[in-house]
LUMMAR-347719 format. One record per atom (N, C-alpha, C): x, y, z. Coordinates in steps of 0.05 Angstrom, whole numbers, plus 5000, padded with zeros to 4 digits. Example, Ala and Ser with C-alpha at 12.3 -4.5 7.8 and 13.67 -1.06 7.14 Angstrom:
2
<site u="5264" v="4886" w="5156"/>
<site u="5246" v="4910" w="5156"/>
<site u="5264" v="4934" w="5156"/>
<site u="5257" v="4955" w="5142"/>
<site u="5273" v="4979" w="5143"/>
<site u="5258" v="5001" w="5157"/>
This chain:
206
<site u="1913" v="6633" w="3714"/>
<site u="1896" v="6656" w="3716"/>
<site u="1910" v="6681" w="3709"/>
<site u="1933" v="6683" w="3720"/>
<site u="1948" v="6709" w="3714"/>
<site u="1956" v="6710" w="3687"/>
<site u="1962" v="6687" w="3673"/>
<site u="1971" v="6687" w="3645"/>
<site u="1946" v="6697" w="3629"/>
<site u="1924" v="6687" w="3635"/>
<site u="1898" v="6695" w="3619"/>
<site u="1895" v="6725" w="3621"/>
<site u="1898" v="6735" w="3646"/>
<site u="1894" v="6765" w="3649"/>
<site u="1917" v="6780" w="3635"/>
<site u="1940" v="6769" w="3634"/>
<site u="1960" v="6782" w="3620"/>
<site u="1953" v="6784" w="3589"/>
<site u="1944" v="6762" w="3578"/>
<site u="1936" v="6762" w="3550"/>
<site u="1914" v="6780" w="3545"/>
<site u="1895" v="6780" w="3563"/>
<site u="1871" v="6799" w="3561"/>
<site u="1882" v="6828" w="3561"/>
<site u="1900" v="6833" w="3579"/>
<site u="1910" v="6860" w="3580"/>
<site u="1925" v="6868" w="3557"/>
<site u="1941" v="6850" w="3546"/>
<site u="1955" v="6854" w="3520"/>
<site u="1935" v="6860" w="3497"/>
<site u="1914" v="6844" w="3499"/>
<site u="1894" v="6847" w="3476"/>
<site u="1880" v="6876" w="3477"/>
<site u="1876" v="6884" w="3502"/>
<site u="1863" v="6910" w="3504"/>
<site u="1882" v="6932" w="3497"/>
<site u="1908" v="6928" w="3505"/>
<site u="1930" v="6947" w="3496"/>
<site u="1931" v="6949" w="3467"/>
<site u="1931" v="6925" w="3454"/>
<site u="1930" v="6926" w="3425"/>
<site u="1908" v="6941" w="3412"/>
<site u="1884" v="6935" w="3422"/>
<site u="1860" v="6949" w="3411"/>
<site u="1863" v="6980" w="3414"/>
<site u="1872" v="6987" w="3437"/>
<site u="1875" v="7015" w="3443"/>
<site u="1898" v="7027" w="3425"/>
<site u="1919" v="7012" w="3422"/>
<site u="1940" v="7022" w="3404"/>
<site u="1931" v="7024" w="3376"/>
<site u="1915" v="7007" w="3365"/>
<site u="1906" v="7009" w="3337"/>
<site u="1885" v="7032" w="3335"/>
<site u="1868" v="7036" w="3354"/>
<site u="1852" v="7058" w="3353"/>
<site u="1867" v="7087" w="3355"/>
<site u="1887" v="7087" w="3371"/>
<site u="1903" v="7111" w="3374"/>
<site u="1917" v="7117" w="3347"/>
<site u="1927" v="7095" w="3334"/>
<site u="1941" v="7097" w="3309"/>
<site u="1923" v="7107" w="3287"/>
<site u="1897" v="7096" w="3286"/>
<site u="1879" v="7106" w="3267"/>
<site u="1871" v="7134" w="3270"/>
<site u="1866" v="7142" w="3296"/>
<site u="1862" v="7169" w="3303"/>
<site u="1884" v="7189" w="3293"/>
<site u="1909" v="7179" w="3298"/>
<site u="1933" v="7197" w="3290"/>
<site u="1932" v="7199" w="3259"/>
<site u="1927" v="7177" w="3245"/>
<site u="1927" v="7180" w="3216"/>
<site u="1905" v="7198" w="3207"/>
<site u="1881" v="7196" w="3219"/>
<site u="1857" v="7213" w="3211"/>
<site u="1866" v="7243" w="3216"/>
<site u="1878" v="7248" w="3240"/>
<site u="1884" v="7276" w="3246"/>
<site u="1906" v="7287" w="3225"/>
<site u="1924" v="7268" w="3217"/>
<site u="1945" v="7277" w="3200"/>
<site u="1931" v="7282" w="3171"/>
<site u="1911" v="7266" w="3162"/>
<site u="1899" v="7271" w="3138"/>
<site u="1881" v="7297" w="3140"/>
<site u="1870" v="7300" w="3163"/>
<site u="1855" v="7326" w="3166"/>
<site u="1874" v="7350" w="3164"/>
<site u="1898" v="7347" w="3176"/>
<site u="1918" v="7370" w="3174"/>
<site u="1927" v="7373" w="3146"/>
<site u="1932" v="7351" w="3133"/>
<site u="1940" v="7354" w="3102"/>
<site u="1916" v="7367" w="3088"/>
<site u="1891" v="7358" w="3091"/>
<site u="1870" v="7371" w="3077"/>
<site u="1870" v="7402" w="3082"/>
<site u="1872" v="7410" w="3106"/>
<site u="1871" v="7437" w="3114"/>
<site u="1892" v="7452" w="3101"/>
<site u="1917" v="7440" w="3101"/>
<site u="1940" v="7453" w="3089"/>
<site u="1936" v="7456" w="3059"/>
<site u="1924" v="7437" w="3045"/>
<site u="1920" v="7438" w="3017"/>
<site u="1899" v="7458" w="3010"/>
<site u="1878" v="7461" w="3027"/>
<site u="1858" v="7480" w="3022"/>
<site u="1870" v="7509" w="3026"/>
<site u="1886" v="7514" w="3046"/>
<site u="1899" v="7538" w="3050"/>
<site u="1917" v="7546" w="3026"/>
<site u="1933" v="7528" w="3017"/>
<site u="1950" v="7533" w="2994"/>
<site u="1932" v="7539" w="2969"/>
<site u="1908" v="7524" w="2966"/>
<site u="1893" v="7531" w="2944"/>
<site u="1882" v="7561" w="2945"/>
<site u="1871" v="7568" w="2968"/>
<site u="1863" v="7595" w="2974"/>
<site u="1883" v="7616" w="2968"/>
<site u="1909" v="7610" w="2976"/>
<site u="1930" v="7630" w="2973"/>
<site u="1935" v="7631" w="2941"/>
<site u="1935" v="7611" w="2927"/>
<site u="1939" v="7610" w="2899"/>
<site u="1918" v="7623" w="2884"/>
<site u="1892" v="7619" w="2892"/>
<site u="1871" v="7635" w="2878"/>
<site u="1872" v="7663" w="2884"/>
<site u="1879" v="7670" w="2908"/>
<site u="1880" v="7699" w="2916"/>
<site u="1903" v="7711" w="2898"/>
<site u="1926" v="7700" w="2895"/>
<site u="1946" v="7711" w="2880"/>
<site u="1938" v="7713" w="2850"/>
<site u="1925" v="7694" w="2840"/>
<site u="1915" v="7696" w="2813"/>
<site u="1895" v="7719" w="2809"/>
<site u="1876" v="7723" w="2828"/>
<site u="1858" v="7745" w="2825"/>
<site u="1874" v="7771" w="2829"/>
<site u="1892" v="7773" w="2847"/>
<site u="1907" v="7798" w="2850"/>
<site u="1923" v="7804" w="2826"/>
<site u="1934" v="7784" w="2813"/>
<site u="1950" v="7789" w="2787"/>
<site u="1932" v="7796" w="2766"/>
<site u="1908" v="7785" w="2764"/>
<site u="1889" v="7791" w="2743"/>
<site u="1878" v="7818" w="2746"/>
<site u="1873" v="7828" w="2772"/>
<site u="1864" v="7855" w="2777"/>
<site u="1885" v="7875" w="2770"/>
<site u="1910" v="7868" w="2776"/>
<site u="1933" v="7887" w="2770"/>
<site u="1936" v="7891" w="2739"/>
<site u="1934" v="7867" w="2724"/>
<site u="1937" v="7868" w="2696"/>
<site u="1914" v="7883" w="2685"/>
<site u="1890" v="7880" w="2694"/>
<site u="1866" v="7894" w="2684"/>
<site u="1868" v="7924" w="2686"/>
<site u="1879" v="7931" w="2713"/>
<site u="1881" v="7959" w="2721"/>
<site u="1902" v="7973" w="2701"/>
<site u="1924" v="7960" w="2697"/>
<site u="1945" v="7972" w="2679"/>
<site u="1936" v="7972" w="2651"/>
<site u="1920" v="7954" w="2642"/>
<site u="1909" v="7954" w="2614"/>
<site u="1890" v="7977" w="2611"/>
<site u="1874" v="7982" w="2631"/>
<site u="1854" v="8004" w="2631"/>
<site u="1870" v="8032" w="2628"/>
<site u="1891" v="8032" w="2647"/>
<site u="1907" v="8058" w="2648"/>
<site u="1921" v="8063" w="2621"/>
<site u="1931" v="8042" w="2607"/>
<site u="1946" v="8046" w="2584"/>
<site u="1924" v="8054" w="2561"/>
<site u="1901" v="8041" w="2559"/>
<site u="1882" v="8050" w="2541"/>
<site u="1871" v="8078" w="2544"/>
<site u="1866" v="8084" w="2569"/>
<site u="1855" v="8112" w="2574"/>
<site u="1878" v="8134" w="2568"/>
<site u="1903" v="8129" w="2575"/>
<site u="1923" v="8148" w="2569"/>
<site u="1927" v="8149" w="2539"/>
<site u="1927" v="8127" w="2525"/>
<site u="1931" v="8128" w="2497"/>
<site u="1909" v="8144" w="2482"/>
<site u="1884" v="8141" w="2492"/>
<site u="1862" v="8156" w="2479"/>
<site u="1864" v="8187" w="2487"/>
<site u="1875" v="8191" w="2512"/>
<site u="1879" v="8222" w="2516"/>
<site u="1901" v="8232" w="2499"/>
<site u="1923" v="8219" w="2492"/>
<site u="1944" v="8228" w="2477"/>
<site u="1935" v="8232" w="2448"/>
<site u="1918" v="8213" w="2439"/>
<site u="1906" v="8215" w="2411"/>
<site u="1887" v="8238" w="2410"/>
<site u="1872" v="8242" w="2433"/>
<site u="1853" v="8265" w="2431"/>
<site u="1869" v="8291" w="2432"/>
<site u="1889" v="8294" w="2445"/>
<site u="1904" v="8320" w="2445"/>
<site u="1915" v="8324" w="2417"/>
<site u="1925" v="8302" w="2405"/>
<site u="1935" v="8306" w="2378"/>
<site u="1912" v="8313" w="2358"/>
<site u="1887" v="8303" w="2363"/>
<site u="1865" v="8306" w="2347"/>
<site u="1855" v="8334" w="2348"/>
<site u="1861" v="8350" w="2371"/>
<site u="1852" v="8376" w="2371"/>
<site u="1863" v="8394" w="2348"/>
<site u="1885" v="8385" w="2337"/>
<site u="1896" v="8400" w="2312"/>
<site u="1885" v="8390" w="2286"/>
<site u="1868" v="8371" w="2286"/>
<site u="1855" v="8361" w="2261"/>
<site u="1829" v="8374" w="2257"/>
<site u="1820" v="8374" w="2232"/>
<site u="1793" v="8384" w="2225"/>
<site u="1771" v="8367" w="2235"/>
<site u="1770" v="8359" w="2261"/>
<site u="1752" v="8342" w="2273"/>
<site u="1749" v="8348" w="2302"/>
<site u="1726" v="8339" w="2313"/>
<site u="1722" v="8342" w="2343"/>
<site u="1740" v="8325" w="2360"/>
<site u="1765" v="8335" w="2365"/>
<site u="1784" v="8317" w="2379"/>
<site u="1776" v="8314" w="2410"/>
<site u="1758" v="8332" w="2420"/>
<site u="1749" v="8329" w="2448"/>
<site u="1735" v="8303" w="2451"/>
<site u="1722" v="8292" w="2432"/>
<site u="1708" v="8266" w="2435"/>
<site u="1728" v="8245" w="2441"/>
<site u="1751" v="8244" w="2432"/>
<site u="1771" v="8225" w="2438"/>
<site u="1781" v="8228" w="2467"/>
<site u="1784" v="8254" w="2476"/>
<site u="1793" v="8258" w="2501"/>
<site u="1772" v="8250" w="2522"/>
<site u="1748" v="8255" w="2514"/>
<site u="1724" v="8248" w="2532"/>
<site u="1725" v="8216" w="2533"/>
<site u="1730" v="8202" w="2511"/>
<site u="1731" v="8172" w="2511"/>
<site u="1754" v="8164" w="2529"/>
<site u="1778" v="8176" w="2529"/>
<site u="1799" v="8170" w="2546"/>
<site u="1791" v="8173" w="2576"/>
<site u="1778" v="8194" w="2582"/>
<site u="1771" v="8199" w="2611"/>
<site u="1749" v="8180" w="2618"/>
<site u="1733" v="8173" w="2601"/>
<site u="1712" v="8151" w="2606"/>
<site u="1724" v="8125" w="2615"/>
<site u="1745" v="8118" w="2601"/>
<site u="1759" v="8093" w="2608"/>
<site u="1773" v="8096" w="2634"/>
<site u="1787" v="8118" w="2639"/>
<site u="1800" v="8123" w="2664"/>
<site u="1781" v="8127" w="2688"/>
<site u="1757" v="8135" w="2683"/>
<site u="1739" v="8140" w="2705"/>
<site u="1730" v="8113" w="2718"/>
<site u="1735" v="8090" w="2705"/>
<site u="1729" v="8066" w="2718"/>
<site u="1747" v="8060" w="2740"/>
<site u="1769" v="8074" w="2742"/>
<site u="1791" v="8070" w="2760"/>
<site u="1798" v="8093" w="2777"/>
<site u="1793" v="8116" w="2769"/>
<site u="1800" v="8140" w="2783"/>
<site u="1777" v="8161" w="2786"/>
<site u="1775" v="8171" w="2810"/>
<site u="1753" v="8192" w="2815"/>
<site u="1758" v="8217" w="2800"/>
<site u="1783" v="8225" w="2799"/>
<site u="1789" v="8252" w="2786"/>
<site u="1781" v="8251" w="2757"/>
<site u="1785" v="8227" w="2744"/>
<site u="1776" v="8225" w="2715"/>
<site u="1745" v="8226" w="2715"/>
<site u="1732" v="8216" w="2732"/>
<site u="1702" v="8217" w="2732"/>
<site u="1692" v="8245" w="2736"/>
<site u="1706" v="8262" w="2753"/>
<site u="1700" v="8289" w="2756"/>
<site u="1702" v="8305" w="2732"/>
<site u="1725" v="8301" w="2717"/>
<site u="1730" v="8316" w="2693"/>
<site u="1713" v="8308" w="2671"/>
<site u="1703" v="8282" w="2671"/>
<site u="1690" v="8271" w="2648"/>
<site u="1666" v="8287" w="2642"/>
<site u="1648" v="8292" w="2660"/>
<site u="1621" v="8303" w="2655"/>
<site u="1622" v="8331" w="2642"/>
<site u="1635" v="8349" w="2653"/>
<site u="1636" v="8376" w="2640"/>
<site u="1650" v="8375" w="2612"/>
<site u="1672" v="8359" w="2609"/>
<site u="1687" v="8357" w="2583"/>
<site u="1670" v="8342" w="2562"/>
<site u="1654" v="8323" w="2572"/>
<site u="1636" v="8308" w="2553"/>
<site u="1615" v="8327" w="2543"/>
<site u="1603" v="8341" w="2559"/>
<site u="1582" v="8361" w="2550"/>
<site u="1594" v="8379" w="2529"/>
<site u="1618" v="8391" w="2536"/>
<site u="1631" v="8408" w="2516"/>
<site u="1638" v="8396" w="2490"/>
<site u="1647" v="8371" w="2492"/>
<site u="1655" v="8357" w="2468"/>
<site u="1631" v="8351" w="2451"/>
<site u="1610" v="8344" w="2464"/>
<site u="1584" v="8338" w="2447"/>
<site u="1573" v="8364" w="2435"/>
<site u="1576" v="8385" w="2449"/>
<site u="1566" v="8411" w="2438"/>
<site u="1584" v="8419" w="2415"/>
<site u="1609" v="8415" w="2417"/>
<site u="1627" v="8424" w="2393"/>
<site u="1623" v="8405" w="2369"/>
<site u="1619" v="8380" w="2376"/>
<site u="1615" v="8361" w="2353"/>
<site u="1589" v="8367" w="2340"/>
<site u="1569" v="8375" w="2356"/>
<site u="1543" v="8382" w="2341"/>
<site u="1546" v="8408" w="2325"/>
<site u="1562" v="8426" w="2334"/>
<site u="1566" v="8450" w="2321"/>
<site u="1582" v="8445" w="2294"/>
<site u="1599" v="8425" w="2296"/>
<site u="1616" v="8419" w="2272"/>
<site u="1600" v="8407" w="2248"/>
<site u="1577" v="8395" w="2254"/>
<site u="1563" v="8382" w="2232"/>
<site u="1534" v="8395" w="2231"/>
<site u="1532" v="8422" w="2240"/>
<site u="1505" v="8435" w="2239"/>
<site u="1499" v="8444" w="2210"/>
<site u="1518" v="8448" w="2194"/>
<site u="1511" v="8457" w="2167"/>
<site u="1528" v="8440" w="2147"/>
<site u="1518" v="8439" w="2123"/>
<site u="1533" v="8424" w="2101"/>
<site u="1560" v="8432" w="2096"/>
<site u="1564" v="8459" w="2094"/>
<site u="1592" v="8469" w="2089"/>
<site u="1612" v="8460" w="2109"/>
<site u="1603" v="8460" w="2135"/>
<site u="1622" v="8450" w="2157"/>
<site u="1628" v="8420" w="2155"/>
<site u="1606" v="8405" w="2147"/>
<site u="1611" v="8376" w="2143"/>
<site u="1629" v="8371" w="2120"/>
<site u="1625" v="8385" w="2097"/>
<site u="1640" v="8382" w="2074"/>
<site u="1669" v="8391" w="2078"/>
<site u="1673" v="8412" w="2091"/>
<site u="1700" v="8421" w="2097"/>
<site u="1716" v="8401" w="2114"/>
<site u="1703" v="8391" w="2135"/>
<site u="1717" v="8372" w="2153"/>
<site u="1724" v="8347" w="2138"/>
<site u="1704" v="8336" w="2122"/>
<site u="1708" v="8311" w="2106"/>
<site u="1730" v="8314" w="2085"/>
<site u="1730" v="8335" w="2071"/>
<site u="1747" v="8340" w="2049"/>
<site u="1778" v="8345" w="2061"/>
<site u="1778" v="8359" w="2083"/>
<site u="1805" v="8363" w="2097"/>
<site u="1816" v="8336" w="2106"/>
<site u="1799" v="8320" w="2116"/>
<site u="1810" v="8292" w="2127"/>
<site u="1817" v="8275" w="2102"/>
<site u="1803" v="8276" w="2080"/>
<site u="1811" v="8260" w="2057"/>
<site u="1837" v="8272" w="2044"/>
<site u="1840" v="8298" w="2044"/>
<site u="1865" v="8309" w="2035"/>
<site u="1889" v="8301" w="2051"/>
<site u="1884" v="8298" w="2079"/>
<site u="1906" v="8288" w="2095"/>
<site u="1913" v="8259" w="2089"/>
<site u="1893" v="8243" w="2082"/>
<site u="1899" v="8215" w="2076"/>
<site u="1915" v="8215" w="2051"/>
<site u="1906" v="8231" w="2030"/>
<site u="1921" v="8231" w="2004"/>
<site u="1950" v="8241" w="2008"/>
<site u="1952" v="8261" w="2023"/>
<site u="1981" v="8273" w="2030"/>
<site u="1997" v="8249" w="2042"/>
<site u="1986" v="8234" w="2060"/>
<site u="1999" v="8213" w="2073"/>
<site u="2009" v="8190" w="2054"/>
<site u="1991" v="8185" w="2034"/>
<site u="1999" v="8165" w="2013"/>
<site u="2020" v="8177" w="1996"/>
<site u="2018" v="8201" w="1986"/>
<site u="2038" v="8213" w="1970"/>
<site u="2065" v="8214" w="1985"/>
<site u="2062" v="8219" w="2012"/>
<site u="2088" v="8223" w="2027"/>
<site u="2102" v="8195" w="2030"/>
<site u="2086" v="8174" w="2032"/>
<site u="2098" v="8149" w="2034"/>
<site u="2110" v="8141" w="2009"/>
<site u="2097" v="8145" w="1986"/>
<site u="2107" v="8138" w="1959"/>
<site u="2133" v="8151" w="1954"/>
<site u="2135" v="8177" w="1962"/>
<site u="2160" v="8191" w="1959"/>
<site u="2162" v="8204" w="1932"/>
<site u="2153" v="8228" w="1927"/>
<site u="2154" v="8244" w="1905"/>
<site u="2182" v="8255" w="1899"/>
<site u="2189" v="8262" w="1876"/>
<site u="2216" v="8272" w="1871"/>
<site u="2217" v="8301" w="1882"/>
<site u="2241" v="8309" w="1888"/>
<site u="2244" v="8337" w="1901"/>
<site u="2238" v="8357" w="1879"/>
<site u="2219" v="8375" w="1883"/>
<site u="2215" v="8397" w="1863"/>
<site u="2238" v="8418" w="1861"/>
<site u="2238" v="8430" w="1841"/>
<site u="2260" v="8451" w="1836"/>
<site u="2257" v="8475" w="1855"/>
<site u="2233" v="8480" w="1865"/>
<site u="2230" v="8502" w="1882"/>
<site u="2236" v="8498" w="1911"/>
<site u="2242" v="8473" w="1918"/>
<site u="2246" v="8466" w="1948"/>
<site u="2272" v="8481" w="1958"/>
<site u="2267" v="8497" w="1979"/>
<site u="2289" v="8517" w="1985"/>
<site u="2310" v="8505" w="2001"/>
<site u="2308" v="8482" w="2015"/>
<site u="2327" v="8472" w="2033"/>
<site u="2338" v="8447" w="2021"/>
<site u="2352" v="8432" w="2038"/>
<site u="2369" v="8407" w="2028"/>
<site u="2347" v="8386" w="2019"/>
<site u="2357" v="8371" w="2000"/>
<site u="2339" v="8350" w="1989"/>
<site u="2331" v="8328" w="2010"/>
<site u="2348" v="8324" w="2027"/>
<site u="2342" v="8303" w="2046"/>
<site u="2320" v="8308" w="2067"/>
<site u="2313" v="8334" w="2066"/>
<site u="2291" v="8344" w="2083"/>
<site u="2264" v="8343" w="2069"/>
<site u="2264" v="8336" w="2045"/>
<site u="2240" v="8333" w="2029"/>
<site u="2225" v="8306" w="2036"/>
<site u="2200" v="8309" w="2046"/>
<site u="2184" v="8286" w="2053"/>
<site u="2199" v="8267" w="2072"/>
<site u="2210" v="8280" w="2093"/>
<site u="2228" v="8265" w="2113"/>
<site u="2210" v="8243" w="2127"/>
<site u="2222" v="8222" w="2132"/>
<site u="2208" v="8200" w="2147"/>
<site u="2198" v="8178" w="2130"/>
<site u="2192" v="8184" w="2104"/>
<site u="2181" v="8165" w="2086"/>
<site u="2153" v="8153" w="2095"/>
<site u="2151" v="8128" w="2094"/>
<site u="2124" v="8114" w="2100"/>
<site u="2119" v="8117" w="2131"/>
<site u="2139" v="8120" w="2145"/>
<site u="2132" v="8124" w="2175"/>
<site u="2116" v="8149" w="2180"/>
<site u="2126" v="8171" w="2168"/>
<site u="2112" v="8196" w="2171"/>
<site u="2083" v="8194" w="2155"/>
<site u="2086" v="8181" w="2131"/>
<site u="2062" v="8178" w="2116"/>
<site u="2039" v="8163" w="2130"/>
<site u="2047" v="8142" w="2143"/>
<site u="2026" v="8125" w="2157"/>
<site u="2014" v="8143" w="2179"/>
<site u="2031" v="8157" w="2193"/>
<site u="2022" v="8175" w="2214"/>
<site u="2000" v="8197" w="2205"/>
<site u="2008" v="8207" w="2181"/>
<site u="1989" v="8227" w="2169"/>
<site u="1963" v="8213" w="2160"/>
<site u="1964" v="8190" w="2149"/>
<site u="1941" v="8173" w="2140"/>
<site u="1924" v="8166" w="2165"/>
<site u="1937" v="8158" w="2187"/>
<site u="1921" v="8150" w="2210"/>
<site u="1908" v="8176" w="2222"/>
<site u="1921" v="8199" w="2221"/>
<site u="1908" v="8223" w="2231"/>
<site u="1884" v="8230" w="2214"/>
<site u="1887" v="8230" w="2188"/>
<site u="1864" v="8235" w="2170"/>
<site u="1842" v="8216" w="2173"/>
<site u="1847" v="8190" w="2177"/>
<site u="1827" v="8171" w="2181"/>
<site u="1812" v="8175" w="2208"/>
<site u="1828" v="8182" w="2229"/>
<site u="1816" v="8189" w="2256"/>
<site u="1797" v="8213" w="2252"/>
<site u="1806" v="8234" w="2237"/>
<site u="1789" v="8256" w="2234"/>
<site u="1764" v="8249" w="2219"/>
<site u="1765" v="8232" w="2199"/>
<site u="1743" v="8226" w="2184"/>
<site u="1723" v="8209" w="2199"/>
<site u="1736" v="8191" w="2217"/>
<site u="1717" v="8175" w="2235"/>
<site u="1703" v="8191" w="2255"/>
<site u="1717" v="8211" w="2265"/>
<site u="1703" v="8231" w="2285"/>
<site u="1682" v="8246" w="2271"/>
<site u="1686" v="8255" w="2246"/>
<site u="1665" v="8270" w="2232"/>
<site u="1642" v="8254" w="2226"/>
<site u="1648" v="8228" w="2219"/>
<site u="1626" v="8210" w="2214"/>
<site u="1609" v="8204" w="2237"/>
<site u="1623" v="8200" w="2261"/>
<site u="1609" v="8194" w="2285"/>
<site u="1593" v="8219" w="2294"/>
<site u="1603" v="8242" w="2290"/>
<site u="1588" v="8266" w="2298"/>
<site u="1564" v="8269" w="2279"/>
<site u="1568" v="8265" w="2254"/>
<site u="1545" v="8266" w="2235"/>
<site u="1523" v="8247" w="2242"/>
<site u="1530" v="8223" w="2247"/>
<site u="1510" v="8202" w="2254"/>
<site u="1496" v="8207" w="2280"/>
<site u="1511" v="8219" w="2301"/>
<site u="1501" v="8223" w="2327"/>
<site u="1485" v="8248" w="2329"/>
<site u="1496" v="8269" w="2317"/>
<site u="1484" v="8295" w="2325"/>
<site u="1471" v="8310" w="2300"/>
<site u="1477" v="8301" w="2277"/>
<site u="1465" v="8316" w="2253"/>
<site u="1435" v="8314" w="2252"/>
<site u="1422" v="8338" w="2253"/>
<site u="1393" v="8337" w="2252"/>
<site u="1382" v="8330" w="2224"/>
<site u="1358" v="8320" w="2222"/>
<site u="1345" v="8317" w="2197"/>
<site u="1339" v="8343" w="2183"/>
<site u="1346" v="8345" w="2157"/>
<site u="1344" v="8371" w="2146"/>
<site u="1324" v="8371" w="2121"/>
<site u="1316" v="8393" w="2115"/>
<site u="1298" v="8397" w="2093"/>
<site u="1302" v="8423" w="2080"/>
<site u="1299" v="8426" w="2055"/>
<site u="1304" v="8451" w="2040"/>
<site u="1278" v="8467" w="2041"/>
<site u="1279" v="8490" w="2049"/>
<site u="1257" v="8509" w="2050"/>
<site u="1260" v="8530" w="2027"/>
<site u="1239" v="8543" w="2021"/>
<site u="1240" v="8563" w="2001"/>
<site u="1263" v="8582" w="2004"/>
<site u="1279" v="8589" w="1982"/>
<site u="1303" v="8606" w="1984"/>
<site u="1328" v="8591" w="1986"/>
<site u="1326" v="8563" w="1988"/>
<site u="1350" v="8546" w="1987"/>
<site u="1363" v="8544" w="2015"/>
<site u="1349" v="8553" w="2037"/>
<site u="1362" v="8553" w="2064"/>
<site u="1356" v="8527" w="2076"/>
<site u="1378" v="8514" w="2086"/>
<site u="1376" v="8489" w="2100"/>
<site u="1370" v="8492" w="2130"/>
<site u="1348" v="8482" w="2139"/>
<site u="1340" v="8485" w="2168"/>
<site u="1334" v="8459" w="2179"/>
<site u="1343" v="8454" w="2205"/>
<site u="1339" v="8430" w="2218"/>
<site u="1310" v="8428" w="2226"/>
<site u="1297" v="8402" w="2222"/>
<site u="1270" v="8398" w="2228"/>
<site u="1267" v="8386" w="2256"/>
<site u="1285" v="8366" w="2261"/>
<site u="1284" v="8351" w="2286"/>
<site u="1312" v="8339" w="2292"/>
<site u="1316" v="8332" w="2315"/>
<site u="1343" v="8321" w="2323"/>
<site u="1337" v="8292" w="2327"/>
<site u="1357" v="8275" w="2320"/>
<site u="1355" v="8247" w="2324"/>
<site u="1356" v="8240" w="2354"/>
<site u="1344" v="8219" w="2363"/>
<site u="1344" v="8210" w="2388"/>
<site u="1373" v="8200" w="2396"/>
<site u="1384" v="8205" w="2419"/>
<site u="1410" v="8197" w="2425"/>
<site u="1409" v="8169" w="2439"/>
C-alpha cells in the first residue's frame, strides 16, 4: 500500500513539475514579447526623432537660403522683399520670431511689388534690366577679348569666367521671375482712355 502511495505521490509531483515548467516557459515568452515590444517602441521613437531633426534642419536651410537670396535681390531691378517674405514664411513654421516678422514685411513686400508693376514703363524697365543682366552673364562666361580702353590689368577683365557669369545669369533670371510673379499677381486690368493715358479698371482677385 505504501508503494502505491509513493507512486501516486510521484505522479502528482510529476504533474505539478510539468505545470510549473510550462508556466515558467509562458512567463519567459511573455517577458521576451514585452522586451521585443519595448525595443520596437524605442526604435520607432528614434526614427521619428531623427526624421523630425532632419525636417527641422531642412526647413532652416531652405528658409535661410531664401533670406540670403532675398537680401541679394534687393539690389536687383525686382521686388526682392518677396523672396525675403518667402524665407520668413518657411522659417515661421519653426520659429515664432519669424512669424512675427512675416506679416508686416509681407504686407510691405506686396505693396512694393504692386507699385513696381503699376505702369507699363516700370514693367518694361524691370524686364529689360533683367534681360540685360542675363545677356551680360552670357557674355561674361563666353569671355570677350580685353578692350584697348581697359584701364587696369588684363587678368581683371571679366574675372571669374563662367562662375561669375552663371551668378549674373541666375540673378537676372530671379529678377525676371519676381517681375513676372508681381505682374501676374498684382497687375490690374488696363484699358486705354482718351488721351492715351493708361488707367486701371479693376484688380485681379488674389
